C-alpha positions in Angstrom: 8.2 251.1 141.3 8.5 254.0 138.8 6.1 256.6 137.4 5.1 254.6 134.3 4.4 251.4 136.3 2.4 253.5 138.8 0.3 254.9 136.0 -0.4 251.4 134.7 -1.4 250.2 138.2 -3.7 253.3 138.5 -5.4 252.2 135.3 -6.1 248.8 136.8 -7.3 250.3 140.0 -9.7 252.6 138.1 -11.6 249.7 136.6 -13.8 248.9 139.6 -14.4 252.6 140.2 -15.6 253.0 136.6 -18.1 250.1 137.1 -19.3 251.5 140.4 -19.7 255.0 139.0 -21.4 253.8 135.9 -24.1 252.0 137.9 -24.7 254.9 140.3 -28.3 256.1 140.1 -27.3 259.6 139.1 -27.9 261.6 135.9 -24.2 262.3 135.7 -23.0 258.7 136.1 -22.5 258.2 132.4 -20.4 261.3 132.1 -18.3 260.5 135.2 -17.7 256.9 134.0 -16.7 258.1 130.5 -14.3 260.7 132.1 -12.7 258.0 134.3 -12.3 255.7 131.3 -10.8 258.6 129.3 -8.3 259.2 132.1 -7.4 255.5 132.1 -7.0 255.6 128.3 -4.7 258.6 128.5 -2.6 257.0 131.2 -2.1 254.1 128.7 -0.4 256.5 126.3 1.3 258.5 129.1 2.9 255.5 130.8 4.4 254.3 127.5 5.7 257.7 126.6 7.3 258.3 130.1 8.8 254.8 130.1 10.6 255.6 126.8 11.4 259.2 127.6 12.7 258.6 131.1 14.3 255.3 130.2 12.2 253.6 132.8 10.9 250.6 130.8 10.9 247.5 133.0 9.9 243.9 132.6 7.1 244.5 135.1 5.8 247.3 133.0 6.1 245.2 129.8 3.9 242.6 131.5 1.5 245.0 133.3 0.7 247.4 130.4 -0.9 244.9 128.0 -2.7 243.3 130.9 -4.1 246.7 131.9 -5.1 247.4 128.3 -7.0 244.2 127.9 -8.7 244.4 131.2 -9.8 248.0 130.5 -11.2 247.3 127.1 -12.8 243.9 128.1 -14.4 245.2 131.2 -15.9 248.3 129.6 -17.2 246.3 126.7 -18.9 243.9 129.1 -20.4 246.9 130.8 -21.7 248.2 127.5 -23.0 244.8 126.5 -25.0 244.7 129.7 -26.3 248.2 129.2 -27.3 247.8 125.6 -28.5 244.2 125.9 -28.5 243.7 122.1 -26.8 241.4 119.6 -25.5 244.4 117.6 -23.5 245.4 120.7 -22.5 241.9 121.7 -21.0 240.8 118.4 -18.4 243.5 118.1 -17.5 243.1 121.8 -17.0 239.4 121.2 -14.8 240.0 118.2 -12.7 242.6 120.0 -12.3 240.6 123.2 -11.7 237.4 121.2 -9.0 239.1 119.2 -7.2 240.3 122.4 -7.1 236.7 123.7 -5.9 235.3 120.4 -3.2 237.9 119.9 -2.0 237.6 123.5 -1.7 233.9 123.2 0.0 234.3 119.8 2.6 236.7 121.2 3.3 234.4 124.1 3.7 231.4 121.8 5.9 233.4 119.4 8.1 234.6 122.3 8.6 231.0 123.3 9.8 230.3 119.7 12.2 233.3 119.9 10.1 235.3 117.4 8.3 237.8 119.7 9.5 240.8 117.7 7.7 239.5 114.6 4.3 240.0 116.2 5.1 243.4 117.8 2.3 246.1 117.9 1.6 247.5 114.4 0.4 250.9 113.3 -3.0 249.4 112.3 -3.2 248.0 115.9 -2.5 251.5 117.3 -5.1 253.1 115.1 -7.6 250.4 116.0 -7.0 251.1 119.7 -7.5 254.8 119.2 -10.8 254.3 117.3 -11.9 251.7 119.9 -11.1 254.1 122.9 -13.0 257.0 121.3 -15.9 254.7 120.7 -16.0 253.4 124.2 -15.8 257.0 125.7 -18.8 258.0 123.5 -20.7 254.9 124.4 -20.0 255.2 128.2 -20.9 258.9 128.1 -24.5 258.6 127.2 -27.5 256.3 127.5 -28.4 254.1 124.5 -30.6 255.5 121.8 -28.9 258.9 121.6 -27.1 260.5 118.7 -23.8 260.2 120.5 -24.4 256.5 121.1 -25.0 256.0 117.4 -21.7 257.7 116.6 -20.1 255.5 119.3 -21.6 252.3 117.8 -20.5 253.3 114.3 -16.9 253.8 115.6 -17.1 250.5 117.5 -17.9 248.7 114.2 -15.1 250.5 112.5 -12.8 249.3 115.4 -14.2 245.8 114.9 -13.2 245.8 111.2 -9.7 247.2 112.1 -9.6 244.5 114.8 -10.1 241.7 112.3 -7.7 243.3 109.8 -4.9 243.7 112.4 -5.5 240.2 113.7 -5.2 238.8 110.2 -1.9 240.7 109.7 -0.5 239.3 113.0 -1.6 235.7 112.1 -0.1 236.1 108.6 3.3 237.2 110.0 3.2 234.5 112.6 2.4 231.9 110.0 5.3 233.0 107.8 7.7 232.9 110.7 6.5 229.5 111.9 6.8 228.0 108.3 10.4 229.1 108.3 11.1 227.2 111.6 10.4 223.8 110.0 
């Protein structure tokens, strides 16, 4: 076990804490939940940076990191869908979670075909993740129907468009690679 993998595990262990804190009957529960989510999001960046910088990349880390990412985003979006209880929150959450499932399956399938590098994380995917994380922090930090929530929802829709764009790029590259295998 190394520092990057420990940070990834910390991110996973923070998830039930975020949920519990979010539902606490306190005025500050939104702020605390958003802060914990922000800490989890920052550990996502930090674990990758440290793994590269300290030459501590492992197969366990390569497996755990994307799992932790998908769990973190999916769980918090489910939390927000419950809180907002509206179709305009449910639809982008469905698109984002659905994309994560499709791309994970695509990467696994391409790896089996020996083509994993052709569906590596792109810059648009990284930008999408950044917009998505800022959106979720804003949405967790405040009750619905506030100005901050409106900004968060706007960013969530921008993240949704970026999600569809990045997914289409991944699918295009995968399709090109698969056509060459015939």
